[in-house]
Backbone as XML, in Angstrom:
<?xml version="1.0"?>
<chain id="A" units="angstrom">
  <residue number="1" name="UNK">
    <atom name="N" x="0.726" y="-1.319" z="0.032"/>
    <atom name="CA" x="0.225" y="0.278" z="0.140"/>
    <atom name="C" x="1.000" y="1.627" z="0.237"/>
  </residue>
  <residue number="2" name="UNK">
    <atom name="N" x="2.190" y="1.153" z="0.761"/>
    <atom name="CA" x="2.865" y="2.243" z="0.822"/>
    <atom name="C" x="3.267" y="2.369" z="-0.586"/>
  </residue>
  <residue number="3" name="UNK">
    <atom name="N" x="3.898" y="1.809" z="-1.025"/>
    <atom name="CA" x="4.554" y="1.537" z="-2.533"/>
    <atom name="C" x="3.734" y="2.151" z="-3.455"/>
  </residue>
  <residue number="4" name="UNK">
    <atom name="N" x="2.417" y="1.945" z="-3.676"/>
    <atom name="CA" x="1.305" y="2.112" z="-4.153"/>
    <atom name="C" x="1.091" y="3.593" z="-4.493"/>
  </residue>
  <residue number="5" name="UNK">
    <atom name="N" x="0.737" y="4.272" z="-2.712"/>
    <atom name="CA" x="0.617" y="5.255" z="-2.715"/>
    <atom name="C" x="1.884" y="6.421" z="-3.192"/>
  </residue>
  <residue number="6" name="UNK">
    <atom name="N" x="3.005" y="6.314" z="-2.986"/>
    <atom name="CA" x="4.036" y="6.546" z="-3.152"/>
    <atom name="C" x="4.533" y="6.732" z="-4.617"/>
  </residue>
  <residue number="7" name="UNK">
    <atom name="N" x="4.394" y="5.801" z="-5.663"/>
    <atom name="CA" x="4.327" y="5.855" z="-6.895"/>
    <atom name="C" x="3.303" y="6.502" z="-7.209"/>
  </residue>
  <residue number="8" name="UNK">
    <atom name="N" x="2.158" y="6.297" z="-6.848"/>
    <atom name="CA" x="0.881" y="7.767" z="-7.289"/>
    <atom name="C" x="1.271" y="9.077" z="-7.285"/>
  </residue>
  <residue number="9" name="UNK">
    <atom name="N" x="1.957" y="8.981" z="-6.008"/>
    <atom name="CA" x="2.185" y="10.669" z="-5.723"/>
    <atom name="C" x="3.317" y="11.221" z="-6.518"/>
  </residue>
  <residue number="10" name="UNK">
    <atom name="N" x="4.356" y="10.650" z="-6.754"/>
    <atom name="CA" x="5.551" y="10.957" z="-7.780"/>
    <atom name="C" x="4.728" y="11.151" z="-9.232"/>
  </residue>
  <residue number="11" name="UNK">
    <atom name="N" x="3.675" y="9.985" z="-9.743"/>
    <atom name="CA" x="3.248" y="10.313" z="-10.826"/>
    <atom name="C" x="2.356" y="11.450" z="-11.032"/>
  </residue>
  <residue number="12" name="UNK">
    <atom name="N" x="1.863" y="11.582" z="-10.445"/>
    <atom name="CA" x="0.839" y="12.757" z="-9.957"/>
    <atom name="C" x="1.528" y="14.224" z="-10.138"/>
  </residue>
  <residue number="13" name="UNK">
    <atom name="N" x="2.713" y="14.129" z="-8.850"/>
    <atom name="CA" x="3.106" y="15.539" z="-9.017"/>
    <atom name="C" x="3.902" y="15.601" z="-10.587"/>
  </residue>
  <residue number="14" name="UNK">
    <atom name="N" x="4.595" y="14.884" z="-10.763"/>
    <atom name="CA" x="5.180" y="15.074" z="-12.026"/>
    <atom name="C" x="4.168" y="15.295" z="-13.081"/>
  </residue>
  <residue number="15" name="UNK">
    <atom name="N" x="2.947" y="14.712" z="-13.306"/>
    <atom name="CA" x="2.143" y="14.720" z="-14.299"/>
    <atom name="C" x="1.762" y="16.257" z="-14.586"/>
  </residue>
  <residue number="16" name="UNK">
    <atom name="N" x="1.096" y="16.786" z="-12.769"/>
    <atom name="CA" x="0.722" y="18.215" z="-12.812"/>
    <atom name="C" x="1.676" y="19.134" z="-12.986"/>
  </residue>
  <residue number="17" name="UNK">
    <atom name="N" x="2.749" y="18.975" z="-12.813"/>
    <atom name="CA" x="4.077" y="20.006" z="-13.153"/>
    <atom name="C" x="4.242" y="20.382" z="-14.445"/>
  </residue>
  <residue number="18" name="UNK">
    <atom name="N" x="4.129" y="18.863" z="-15.246"/>
    <atom name="CA" x="4.283" y="19.214" z="-16.298"/>
    <atom name="C" x="2.788" y="19.733" z="-17.606"/>
  </residue>
  <residue number="19" name="UNK">
    <atom name="N" x="2.199" y="19.539" z="-16.710"/>
    <atom name="CA" x="0.788" y="20.035" z="-17.435"/>
    <atom name="C" x="0.824" y="21.869" z="-16.727"/>
  </residue>
  <residue number="20" name="UNK">
    <atom name="N" x="1.170" y="21.817" z="-15.926"/>
    <atom name="CA" x="0.919" y="23.321" z="-15.477"/>
    <atom name="C" x="2.021" y="24.067" z="-16.335"/>
  </residue>
  <residue number="21" name="UNK">
    <atom name="N" x="3.456" y="23.850" z="-16.351"/>
    <atom name="CA" x="4.599" y="24.288" z="-16.740"/>
    <atom name="C" x="4.530" y="24.111" z="-18.454"/>
  </residue>
  <residue number="22" name="UNK">
    <atom name="N" x="4.188" y="22.797" z="-19.149"/>
    <atom name="CA" x="4.151" y="22.776" z="-20.577"/>
    <atom name="C" x="2.663" y="22.847" z="-20.957"/>
  </residue>
  <residue number="23" name="UNK">
    <atom name="N" x="1.557" y="23.602" z="-20.725"/>
    <atom name="CA" x="0.045" y="23.117" z="-20.880"/>
    <atom name="C" x="-0.090" y="22.803" z="-22.409"/>
  </residue>
  <residue number="24" name="UNK">
    <atom name="N" x="0.551" y="23.062" z="-23.265"/>
    <atom name="CA" x="-0.085" y="22.564" z="-24.441"/>
    <atom name="C" x="0.947" y="21.481" z="-24.969"/>
  </residue>
  <residue number="25" name="UNK">
    <atom name="N" x="1.900" y="20.857" z="-24.456"/>
    <atom name="CA" x="2.406" y="19.686" z="-24.838"/>
    <atom name="C" x="2.085" y="18.501" z="-24.981"/>
  </residue>
  <residue number="26" name="UNK">
    <atom name="N" x="0.590" y="17.840" z="-24.028"/>
    <atom name="CA" x="-0.195" y="16.904" z="-24.290"/>
    <atom name="C" x="-0.759" y="16.962" z="-25.955"/>
  </residue>
  <residue number="27" name="UNK">
    <atom name="N" x="-1.393" y="18.092" z="-26.387"/>
    <atom name="CA" x="-2.069" y="18.359" z="-26.948"/>
    <atom name="C" x="-1.183" y="18.580" z="-28.473"/>
  </residue>
  <residue number="28" name="UNK">
    <atom name="N" x="-0.175" y="18.942" z="-28.032"/>
    <atom name="CA" x="0.785" y="18.893" z="-29.239"/>
    <atom name="C" x="1.536" y="17.123" z="-29.981"/>
  </residue>
  <residue number="29" name="UNK">
    <atom name="N" x="1.569" y="16.824" z="-28.944"/>
    <atom name="CA" x="1.755" y="15.220" z="-28.522"/>
    <atom name="C" x="0.911" y="14.349" z="-29.563"/>
  </residue>
  <residue number="30" name="UNK">
    <atom name="N" x="-0.663" y="14.612" z="-28.934"/>
    <atom name="CA" x="-1.471" y="13.741" z="-29.703"/>
    <atom name="C" x="-2.168" y="14.167" z="-30.833"/>
  </residue>
  <residue number="31" name="UNK">
    <atom name="N" x="-1.860" y="15.393" z="-31.466"/>
    <atom name="CA" x="-2.069" y="16.251" z="-32.790"/>
    <atom name="C" x="-3.721" y="16.554" z="-32.227"/>
  </residue>
  <residue number="32" name="UNK">
    <atom name="N" x="-4.091" y="17.378" z="-31.197"/>
    <atom name="CA" x="-4.944" y="17.751" z="-30.892"/>
    <atom name="C" x="-5.034" y="19.581" z="-31.063"/>
  </residue>
  <residue number="33" name="UNK">
    <atom name="N" x="-6.092" y="19.920" z="-31.308"/>
    <atom name="CA" x="-6.053" y="21.503" z="-31.376"/>
    <atom name="C" x="-5.743" y="22.211" z="-30.195"/>
  </residue>
  <residue number="34" name="UNK">
    <atom name="N" x="-5.193" y="23.402" z="-29.643"/>
    <atom name="CA" x="-4.440" y="23.496" z="-28.813"/>
    <atom name="C" x="-5.459" y="24.239" z="-28.204"/>
  </residue>
  <residue number="35" name="UNK">
    <atom name="N" x="-5.624" y="24.512" z="-26.854"/>
    <atom name="CA" x="-6.693" y="24.545" z="-25.872"/>
    <atom name="C" x="-6.853" y="26.580" z="-25.979"/>
  </residue>
  <residue number="36" name="UNK">
    <atom name="N" x="-8.024" y="26.945" z="-26.402"/>
    <atom name="CA" x="-7.927" y="28.401" z="-26.170"/>
    <atom name="C" x="-7.670" y="28.912" z="-25.000"/>
  </residue>
  <residue number="37" name="UNK">
    <atom name="N" x="-7.802" y="28.567" z="-24.204"/>
    <atom name="CA" x="-7.841" y="28.764" z="-22.437"/>
    <atom name="C" x="-7.250" y="27.512" z="-21.746"/>
  </residue>
  <residue number="38" name="UNK">
    <atom name="N" x="-5.545" y="27.497" z="-21.946"/>
    <atom name="CA" x="-4.751" y="26.811" z="-21.234"/>
    <atom name="C" x="-4.915" y="27.029" z="-19.810"/>
  </residue>
  <residue number="39" name="UNK">
    <atom name="N" x="-5.196" y="28.096" z="-19.237"/>
    <atom name="CA" x="-5.257" y="27.710" z="-17.674"/>
    <atom name="C" x="-5.764" y="26.772" z="-17.338"/>
  </residue>
  <residue number="40" name="UNK">
    <atom name="N" x="-7.285" y="26.949" z="-18.105"/>
    <atom name="CA" x="-8.146" y="25.608" z="-17.538"/>
    <atom name="C" x="-7.455" y="24.142" z="-17.587"/>
  </residue>
  <residue number="41" name="UNK">
    <atom name="N" x="-6.658" y="23.824" z="-18.191"/>
    <atom name="CA" x="-5.826" y="22.650" z="-18.273"/>
    <atom name="C" x="-4.664" y="22.902" z="-17.232"/>
  </residue>
  <residue number="42" name="UNK">
    <atom name="N" x="-4.008" y="24.152" z="-17.216"/>
    <atom name="CA" x="-3.455" y="24.167" z="-16.071"/>
    <atom name="C" x="-3.905" y="24.112" z="-14.955"/>
  </residue>
  <residue number="43" name="UNK">
    <atom name="N" x="-5.016" y="24.469" z="-14.484"/>
    <atom name="CA" x="-5.671" y="23.907" z="-13.206"/>
    <atom name="C" x="-5.730" y="22.752" z="-13.137"/>
  </residue>
  <residue number="44" name="UNK">
    <atom name="N" x="-6.373" y="21.951" z="-13.894"/>
    <atom name="CA" x="-6.396" y="20.520" z="-13.898"/>
    <atom name="C" x="-5.030" y="19.811" z="-13.562"/>
  </residue>
  <residue number="45" name="UNK">
    <atom name="N" x="-3.923" y="20.508" z="-13.906"/>
    <atom name="CA" x="-2.716" y="19.710" z="-13.354"/>
    <atom name="C" x="-2.199" y="20.327" z="-12.076"/>
  </residue>
  <residue number="46" name="UNK">
    <atom name="N" x="-2.933" y="21.718" z="-11.552"/>
    <atom name="CA" x="-2.546" y="21.701" z="-10.024"/>
    <atom name="C" x="-3.107" y="20.830" z="-9.387"/>
  </residue>
  <residue number="47" name="UNK">
    <atom name="N" x="-4.919" y="20.288" z="-9.841"/>
    <atom name="CA" x="-5.588" y="19.443" z="-8.800"/>
    <atom name="C" x="-4.753" y="18.539" z="-9.245"/>
  </residue>
  <residue number="48" name="UNK">
    <atom name="N" x="-4.216" y="17.728" z="-10.031"/>
    <atom name="CA" x="-3.731" y="16.485" z="-10.297"/>
    <atom name="C" x="-2.352" y="16.327" z="-9.106"/>
  </residue>
  <residue number="49" name="UNK">
    <atom name="N" x="-1.693" y="17.448" z="-9.365"/>
    <atom name="CA" x="-0.242" y="17.644" z="-8.476"/>
    <atom name="C" x="-0.634" y="17.536" z="-7.059"/>
  </residue>
  <residue number="50" name="UNK">
    <atom name="N" x="-1.695" y="18.150" z="-6.523"/>
    <atom name="CA" x="-2.169" y="18.238" z="-5.275"/>
    <atom name="C" x="-2.714" y="17.047" z="-4.741"/>
  </residue>
  <residue number="51" name="UNK">
    <atom name="N" x="-3.740" y="16.373" z="-5.585"/>
    <atom name="CA" x="-3.808" y="14.660" z="-5.155"/>
    <atom name="C" x="-2.184" y="13.990" z="-4.920"/>
  </residue>
  <residue number="52" name="UNK">
    <atom name="N" x="-1.324" y="14.246" z="-5.657"/>
    <atom name="CA" x="-0.020" y="13.681" z="-5.494"/>
    <atom name="C" x="0.396" y="14.067" z="-3.884"/>
  </residue>
  <residue number="53" name="UNK">
    <atom name="N" x="0.342" y="14.981" z="-3.634"/>
    <atom name="CA" x="0.861" y="15.233" z="-2.185"/>
    <atom name="C" x="-0.010" y="14.511" z="-1.466"/>
  </residue>
  <residue number="54" name="UNK">
    <atom name="N" x="-1.470" y="14.653" z="-1.375"/>
    <atom name="CA" x="-2.127" y="13.600" z="-0.545"/>
    <atom name="C" x="-1.767" y="12.494" z="-0.484"/>
  </residue>
  <residue number="55" name="UNK">
    <atom name="N" x="-1.570" y="11.951" z="-1.701"/>
    <atom name="CA" x="-1.281" y="10.361" z="-1.805"/>
    <atom name="C" x="0.002" y="10.039" z="-1.073"/>
  </residue>
  <residue number="56" name="UNK">
    <atom name="N" x="1.030" y="11.041" z="-1.068"/>
    <atom name="CA" x="2.243" y="10.762" z="-0.335"/>
    <atom name="C" x="1.977" y="10.838" z="1.404"/>
  </residue>
  <residue number="57" name="UNK">
    <atom name="N" x="1.318" y="11.659" z="1.818"/>
    <atom name="CA" x="1.011" y="11.918" z="2.930"/>
    <atom name="C" x="0.105" y="10.273" z="3.654"/>
  </residue>
  <residue number="58" name="UNK">
    <atom name="N" x="-0.996" y="10.341" z="2.696"/>
    <atom name="CA" x="-1.326" y="8.844" z="3.279"/>
    <atom name="C" x="-0.932" y="7.442" z="3.283"/>
  </residue>
  <residue number="59" name="UNK">
    <atom name="N" x="0.418" y="7.629" z="1.983"/>
    <atom name="CA" x="1.466" y="6.350" z="2.347"/>
    <atom name="C" x="2.163" y="6.022" z="3.516"/>
  </residue>
  <residue number="60" name="UNK">
    <atom name="N" x="1.823" y="6.934" z="4.685"/>
    <atom name="CA" x="2.367" y="6.969" z="6.000"/>
    <atom name="C" x="1.750" y="5.822" z="6.510"/>
  </residue>
  <residue number="61" name="UNK">
    <atom name="N" x="0.223" y="6.255" z="6.782"/>
    <atom name="CA" x="-0.675" y="5.319" z="7.007"/>
    <atom name="C" x="-1.868" y="4.934" z="6.439"/>
  </residue>
  <residue number="62" name="UNK">
    <atom name="N" x="-1.644" y="3.819" z="5.280"/>
    <atom name="CA" x="-3.165" y="4.155" z="4.515"/>
    <atom name="C" x="-4.082" y="3.579" z="4.961"/>
  </residue>
  <residue number="63" name="UNK">
    <atom name="N" x="-4.338" y="2.970" z="5.806"/>
    <atom name="CA" x="-5.786" y="2.177" z="6.667"/>
    <atom name="C" x="-6.120" y="3.898" z="7.303"/>
  </residue>
  <residue number="64" name="UNK">
    <atom name="N" x="-5.291" y="4.688" z="7.849"/>
    <atom name="CA" x="-5.913" y="5.372" z="9.003"/>
    <atom name="C" x="-6.387" y="6.725" z="7.477"/>
  </residue>
  <residue number="65" name="UNK">
    <atom name="N" x="-5.398" y="6.830" z="6.692"/>
    <atom name="CA" x="-5.627" y="7.894" z="5.970"/>
    <atom name="C" x="-6.455" y="7.708" z="4.493"/>
  </residue>
  <residue number="66" name="UNK">
    <atom name="N" x="-7.474" y="6.498" z="4.882"/>
    <atom name="CA" x="-8.338" y="6.094" z="3.222"/>
    <atom name="C" x="-8.963" y="6.811" z="2.930"/>
  </residue>
  <residue number="67" name="UNK">
    <atom name="N" x="-9.524" y="7.888" z="3.453"/>
    <atom name="CA" x="-10.444" y="8.769" z="2.664"/>
    <atom name="C" x="-9.757" y="9.721" z="1.575"/>
  </residue>
  <residue number="68" name="UNK">
    <atom name="N" x="-8.225" y="9.999" z="1.700"/>
    <atom name="CA" x="-7.499" y="10.551" z="0.623"/>
    <atom name="C" x="-7.831" y="9.749" z="-0.638"/>
  </residue>
  <residue number="69" name="UNK">
    <atom name="N" x="-7.686" y="7.998" z="-0.102"/>
    <atom name="CA" x="-7.335" y="7.072" z="-1.326"/>
    <atom name="C" x="-8.528" y="6.979" z="-2.181"/>
  </residue>
  <residue number="70" name="UNK">
    <atom name="N" x="-9.923" y="6.842" z="-0.967"/>
    <atom name="CA" x="-11.361" y="6.888" z="-1.421"/>
    <atom name="C" x="-11.459" y="7.993" z="-2.622"/>
  </residue>
  <residue number="71" name="UNK">
    <atom name="N" x="-11.047" y="9.069" z="-2.156"/>
    <atom name="CA" x="-11.483" y="10.491" z="-2.865"/>
    <atom name="C" x="-10.685" y="10.149" z="-4.591"/>
  </residue>
  <residue number="72" name="UNK">
    <atom name="N" x="-9.426" y="9.992" z="-4.277"/>
    <atom name="CA" x="-8.594" y="9.442" z="-5.387"/>
    <atom name="C" x="-9.092" y="8.652" z="-6.253"/>
  </residue>
  <residue number="73" name="UNK">
    <atom name="N" x="-9.740" y="7.252" z="-5.713"/>
    <atom name="CA" x="-10.368" y="6.434" z="-6.497"/>
    <atom name="C" x="-11.602" y="6.747" z="-7.090"/>
  </residue>
  <residue number="74" name="UNK">
    <atom name="N" x="-12.463" y="7.708" z="-6.499"/>
    <atom name="CA" x="-13.628" y="8.169" z="-6.882"/>
    <atom name="C" x="-13.603" y="8.471" z="-8.297"/>
  </residue>
  <residue number="75" name="UNK">
    <atom name="N" x="-12.144" y="9.735" z="-8.058"/>
    <atom name="CA" x="-11.609" y="10.599" z="-9.158"/>
    <atom name="C" x="-11.609" y="9.583" z="-10.594"/>
  </residue>
  <residue number="76" name="UNK">
    <atom name="N" x="-10.738" y="8.743" z="-10.211"/>
    <atom name="CA" x="-10.065" y="7.632" z="-11.310"/>
    <atom name="C" x="-11.269" y="6.948" z="-11.693"/>
  </residue>
  <residue number="77" name="UNK">
    <atom name="N" x="-12.420" y="7.011" z="-11.517"/>
    <atom name="CA" x="-13.684" y="6.441" z="-11.769"/>
    <atom name="C" x="-14.609" y="7.029" z="-12.263"/>
  </residue>
  <residue number="78" name="UNK">
    <atom name="N" x="-14.779" y="8.363" z="-12.240"/>
    <atom name="CA" x="-15.782" y="9.120" z="-12.548"/>
    <atom name="C" x="-14.829" y="10.214" z="-13.649"/>
  </residue>
  <residue number="79" name="UNK">
    <atom name="N" x="-13.456" y="10.132" z="-13.598"/>
    <atom name="CA" x="-12.501" y="10.658" z="-14.746"/>
    <atom name="C" x="-13.075" y="10.274" z="-16.447"/>
  </residue>
  <residue number="80" name="UNK">
    <atom name="N" x="-12.776" y="8.907" z="-16.287"/>
    <atom name="CA" x="-13.201" y="8.051" z="-17.518"/>
    <atom name="C" x="-14.813" y="8.320" z="-18.015"/>
  </residue>
  <residue number="81" name="UNK">
    <atom name="N" x="-15.759" y="7.952" z="-16.860"/>
    <atom name="CA" x="-17.139" y="8.174" z="-17.212"/>
    <atom name="C" x="-17.442" y="9.254" z="-18.060"/>
  </residue>
  <residue number="82" name="UNK">
    <atom name="N" x="-16.910" y="10.557" z="-17.348"/>
    <atom name="CA" x="-17.181" y="11.817" z="-17.621"/>
    <atom name="C" x="-16.553" y="11.887" z="-19.463"/>
  </residue>
  <residue number="83" name="UNK">
    <atom name="N" x="-15.346" y="11.267" z="-19.681"/>
    <atom name="CA" x="-14.388" y="11.275" z="-20.924"/>
    <atom name="C" x="-15.736" y="10.601" z="-21.417"/>
  </residue>
  <residue number="84" name="UNK">
    <atom name="N" x="-16.228" y="9.167" z="-21.326"/>
    <atom name="CA" x="-17.230" y="8.513" z="-22.078"/>
    <atom name="C" x="-18.540" y="9.128" z="-22.757"/>
  </residue>
  <residue number="85" name="UNK">
    <atom name="N" x="-19.034" y="10.303" z="-21.642"/>
    <atom name="CA" x="-20.540" y="10.943" z="-21.916"/>
    <atom name="C" x="-19.999" y="11.946" z="-22.656"/>
  </residue>
  <residue number="86" name="UNK">
    <atom name="N" x="-18.758" y="12.636" z="-22.668"/>
    <atom name="CA" x="-18.401" y="13.582" z="-23.254"/>
    <atom name="C" x="-17.864" y="13.582" z="-25.089"/>
  </residue>
  <residue number="87" name="UNK">
    <atom name="N" x="-17.365" y="12.234" z="-24.872"/>
    <atom name="CA" x="-16.962" y="11.905" z="-26.297"/>
    <atom name="C" x="-18.160" y="11.698" z="-27.031"/>
  </residue>
  <residue number="88" name="UNK">
    <atom name="N" x="-19.313" y="10.716" z="-26.558"/>
    <atom name="CA" x="-20.303" y="10.169" z="-27.305"/>
    <atom name="C" x="-20.887" y="11.325" z="-27.420"/>
  </residue>
  <residue number="89" name="UNK">
    <atom name="N" x="-20.764" y="12.594" z="-26.929"/>
    <atom name="CA" x="-21.896" y="13.835" z="-27.053"/>
    <atom name="C" x="-21.049" y="14.729" z="-27.987"/>
  </residue>
  <residue number="90" name="UNK">
    <atom name="N" x="-19.804" y="14.128" z="-28.343"/>
    <atom name="CA" x="-18.712" y="14.836" z="-29.288"/>
    <atom name="C" x="-18.273" y="16.351" z="-28.807"/>
  </residue>
  <residue number="91" name="UNK">
    <atom name="N" x="-17.820" y="16.196" z="-27.394"/>
    <atom name="CA" x="-17.687" y="17.084" z="-27.070"/>
    <atom name="C" x="-16.059" y="17.373" z="-26.806"/>
  </residue>
  <residue number="92" name="UNK">
    <atom name="N" x="-15.563" y="16.090" z="-27.075"/>
    <atom name="CA" x="-14.025" y="15.870" z="-26.709"/>
    <atom name="C" x="-13.366" y="14.977" z="-27.823"/>
  </residue>
  <residue number="93" name="UNK">
    <atom name="N" x="-12.286" y="15.139" z="-28.694"/>
    <atom name="CA" x="-11.796" y="13.967" z="-29.509"/>
    <atom name="C" x="-11.460" y="12.920" z="-28.331"/>
  </residue>
  <residue number="94" name="UNK">
    <atom name="N" x="-11.489" y="11.554" z="-29.316"/>
    <atom name="CA" x="-10.829" y="10.406" z="-28.912"/>
    <atom name="C" x="-9.259" y="10.561" z="-28.167"/>
  </residue>
  <residue number="95" name="UNK">
    <atom name="N" x="-8.833" y="11.212" z="-28.656"/>
    <atom name="CA" x="-7.132" y="11.304" z="-28.191"/>
    <atom name="C" x="-7.047" y="11.836" z="-26.959"/>
  </residue>
  <residue number="96" name="UNK">
    <atom name="N" x="-7.985" y="12.418" z="-26.056"/>
    <atom name="CA" x="-8.304" y="12.702" z="-24.720"/>
    <atom name="C" x="-8.431" y="11.396" z="-24.009"/>
  </residue>
  <residue number="97" name="UNK">
    <atom name="N" x="-8.359" y="10.279" z="-24.626"/>
    <atom name="CA" x="-8.540" y="9.181" z="-23.733"/>
    <atom name="C" x="-6.896" y="8.602" z="-23.605"/>
  </residue>
  <residue number="98" name="UNK">
    <atom name="N" x="-6.049" y="9.108" z="-23.912"/>
    <atom name="CA" x="-4.419" y="8.719" z="-23.653"/>
    <atom name="C" x="-4.327" y="8.944" z="-22.238"/>
  </residue>
  <residue number="99" name="UNK">
    <atom name="N" x="-5.083" y="10.062" z="-21.739"/>
    <atom name="CA" x="-4.730" y="10.440" z="-20.372"/>
    <atom name="C" x="-5.151" y="9.626" z="-19.226"/>
  </residue>
  <residue number="100" name="UNK">
    <atom name="N" x="-6.334" y="8.791" z="-19.578"/>
    <atom name="CA" x="-6.995" y="8.169" z="-19.065"/>
    <atom name="C" x="-6.348" y="6.653" z="-18.844"/>
  </residue>
  <residue number="101" name="UNK">
    <atom name="N" x="-5.259" y="6.448" z="-19.473"/>
    <atom name="CA" x="-4.588" y="4.885" z="-19.344"/>
    <atom name="C" x="-3.532" y="5.196" z="-17.954"/>
  </residue>
  <residue number="102" name="UNK">
    <atom name="N" x="-2.636" y="6.306" z="-18.092"/>
    <atom name="CA" x="-1.708" y="6.583" z="-17.104"/>
    <atom name="C" x="-2.687" y="7.293" z="-15.518"/>
  </residue>
  <residue number="103" name="UNK">
    <atom name="N" x="-3.208" y="8.321" z="-16.038"/>
    <atom name="CA" x="-4.014" y="8.954" z="-14.785"/>
    <atom name="C" x="-4.913" y="8.334" z="-13.808"/>
  </residue>
  <residue number="104" name="UNK">
    <atom name="N" x="-5.716" y="7.114" z="-14.679"/>
    <atom name="CA" x="-6.698" y="6.420" z="-14.219"/>
    <atom name="C" x="-6.612" y="4.839" z="-13.990"/>
  </residue>
  <residue number="105" name="UNK">
    <atom name="N" x="-7.039" y="4.439" z="-15.417"/>
    <atom name="CA" x="-7.205" y="2.744" z="-15.337"/>
    <atom name="C" x="-5.764" y="2.007" z="-14.452"/>
  </residue>
  <residue number="106" name="UNK">
    <atom name="N" x="-4.762" y="2.532" z="-14.270"/>
    <atom name="CA" x="-3.488" y="1.846" z="-13.960"/>
    <atom name="C" x="-3.626" y="1.806" z="-12.549"/>
  </residue>
  <residue number="107" name="UNK">
    <atom name="N" x="-4.823" y="2.478" z="-11.970"/>
    <atom name="CA" x="-4.674" y="2.568" z="-10.451"/>
    <atom name="C" x="-5.846" y="1.953" z="-10.007"/>
  </residue>
  <residue number="108" name="UNK">
    <atom name="N" x="-6.895" y="1.614" z="-10.471"/>
    <atom name="CA" x="-7.840" y="1.038" z="-10.313"/>
    <atom name="C" x="-7.804" y="0.006" z="-9.510"/>
  </residue>
  <residue number="109" name="UNK">
    <atom name="N" x="-7.149" y="-1.136" z="-9.692"/>
    <atom name="CA" x="-6.702" y="-2.135" z="-8.927"/>
    <atom name="C" x="-6.383" y="-2.337" z="-7.674"/>
  </residue>
  <residue number="110" name="UNK">
    <atom name="N" x="-4.936" y="-1.197" z="-7.890"/>
    <atom name="CA" x="-4.342" y="-0.999" z="-6.401"/>
    <atom name="C" x="-5.029" y="-0.072" z="-5.342"/>
  </residue>
  <residue number="111" name="UNK">
    <atom name="N" x="-5.629" y="0.791" z="-6.087"/>
    <atom name="CA" x="-6.368" y="1.466" z="-5.213"/>
    <atom name="C" x="-7.557" y="0.737" z="-4.558"/>
  </residue>
  <residue number="112" name="UNK">
    <atom name="N" x="-8.253" y="-0.040" z="-5.446"/>
    <atom name="CA" x="-9.327" y="-1.090" z="-4.992"/>
    <atom name="C" x="-9.049" y="-1.877" z="-3.783"/>
  </residue>
  <residue number="113" name="UNK">
    <atom name="N" x="-7.780" y="-2.605" z="-3.892"/>
    <atom name="CA" x="-7.254" y="-3.543" z="-3.218"/>
    <atom name="C" x="-6.742" y="-2.496" z="-1.683"/>
  </residue>
  <residue number="114" name="UNK">
    <atom name="N" x="-6.520" y="-1.419" z="-1.807"/>
    <atom name="CA" x="-6.317" y="-0.655" z="-0.586"/>
    <atom name="C" x="-7.781" y="-0.260" z="0.169"/>
  </residue>
  <residue number="115" name="UNK">
    <atom name="N" x="-8.322" y="-0.220" z="-0.238"/>
    <atom name="CA" x="-10.070" y="0.215" z="-0.143"/>
    <atom name="C" x="-10.648" y="-0.887" z="0.571"/>
  </residue>
  <residue number="116" name="UNK">
    <atom name="N" x="-9.990" y="-2.238" z="-0.233"/>
    <atom name="CA" x="-10.602" y="-3.518" z="0.205"/>
    <atom name="C" x="-10.441" y="-3.767" z="1.862"/>
  </residue>
  <residue number="117" name="UNK">
    <atom name="N" x="-8.721" y="-3.509" z="1.866"/>
    <atom name="CA" x="-8.165" y="-3.726" z="3.056"/>
    <atom name="C" x="-8.697" y="-2.912" z="4.060"/>
  </residue>
  <residue number="118" name="UNK">
    <atom name="N" x="-8.956" y="-1.460" z="3.507"/>
    <atom name="CA" x="-9.640" y="-0.926" z="4.796"/>
    <atom name="C" x="-11.050" y="-1.279" z="5.347"/>
  </residue>
  <residue number="119" name="UNK">
    <atom name="N" x="-11.771" y="-1.677" z="4.285"/>
    <atom name="CA" x="-13.155" y="-2.519" z="4.641"/>
    <atom name="C" x="-12.897" y="-3.834" z="5.640"/>
  </residue>
  <residue number="120" name="UNK">
    <atom name="N" x="-12.152" y="-4.629" z="5.305"/>
    <atom name="CA" x="-11.497" y="-5.671" z="6.165"/>
    <atom name="C" x="-11.021" y="-5.727" z="7.234"/>
  </residue>
  <residue number="121" name="UNK">
    <atom name="N" x="-9.966" y="-5.337" z="7.158"/>
    <atom name="CA" x="-9.179" y="-4.803" z="8.517"/>
    <atom name="C" x="-9.532" y="-3.591" z="9.671"/>
  </residue>
  <residue number="122" name="UNK">
    <atom name="N" x="-10.326" y="-2.419" z="8.811"/>
    <atom name="CA" x="-10.181" y="-1.045" z="9.867"/>
    <atom name="C" x="-11.751" y="-0.808" z="9.897"/>
  </residue>
  <residue number="123" name="UNK">
    <atom name="N" x="-12.752" y="-1.286" z="9.005"/>
    <atom name="CA" x="-13.716" y="-1.181" z="9.034"/>
    <atom name="C" x="-14.089" y="0.334" z="8.596"/>
  </residue>
  <residue number="124" name="UNK">
    <atom name="N" x="-13.684" y="0.936" z="7.850"/>
    <atom name="CA" x="-13.916" y="2.093" z="7.322"/>
    <atom name="C" x="-13.785" y="3.251" z="8.544"/>
  </residue>
  <residue number="125" name="UNK">
    <atom name="N" x="-13.302" y="3.117" z="9.714"/>
    <atom name="CA" x="-12.990" y="3.884" z="10.978"/>
    <atom name="C" x="-12.629" y="5.194" z="10.475"/>
  </residue>
  <residue number="126" name="UNK">
    <atom name="N" x="-12.747" y="6.363" z="11.009"/>
    <atom name="CA" x="-12.530" y="7.693" z="10.402"/>
    <atom name="C" x="-11.533" y="8.149" z="12.165"/>
  </residue>
  <residue number="127" name="UNK">
    <atom name="N" x="-11.394" y="7.368" z="12.980"/>
    <atom name="CA" x="-10.972" y="7.991" z="14.123"/>
    <atom name="C" x="-10.441" y="6.553" z="14.893"/>
  </residue>
  <residue number="128" name="UNK">
    <atom name="N" x="-9.347" y="6.675" z="15.608"/>
    <atom name="CA" x="-8.688" y="5.730" z="16.570"/>
    <atom name="C" x="-9.707" y="5.313" z="17.811"/>
  </residue>
  <residue number="129" name="UNK">
    <atom name="N" x="-11.221" y="6.213" z="18.129"/>
    <atom name="CA" x="-12.074" y="6.098" z="18.831"/>
    <atom name="C" x="-12.866" y="5.000" z="18.510"/>
  </residue>
</chain>
């Protein structure tokens, strides 16, 4: 659990920094039209980077800090769902799918397993009492 969360932390911090510092780079890589408002994309990078800090802190006691993992897991579920809805409505090109692979899909099983352990061993406790 510790290693998973630390890897997620490093990944999120690096990905967030990349998007904030080079907001057009992803779009250039996949051949998408550059955003007219890159600040929105940079805001997304900032949020992902902040998640990374949360994962790092949670890695020191994943069972106690399970709400951070749960929020991250929900984002990793709802992000792809949002993509699917927007893709089928023609609001986002397919190339955006590539962000889901490393930002969401690869973390589904490890985060699920952490939360399963929380359920089994910790019974979703929010405090020591």
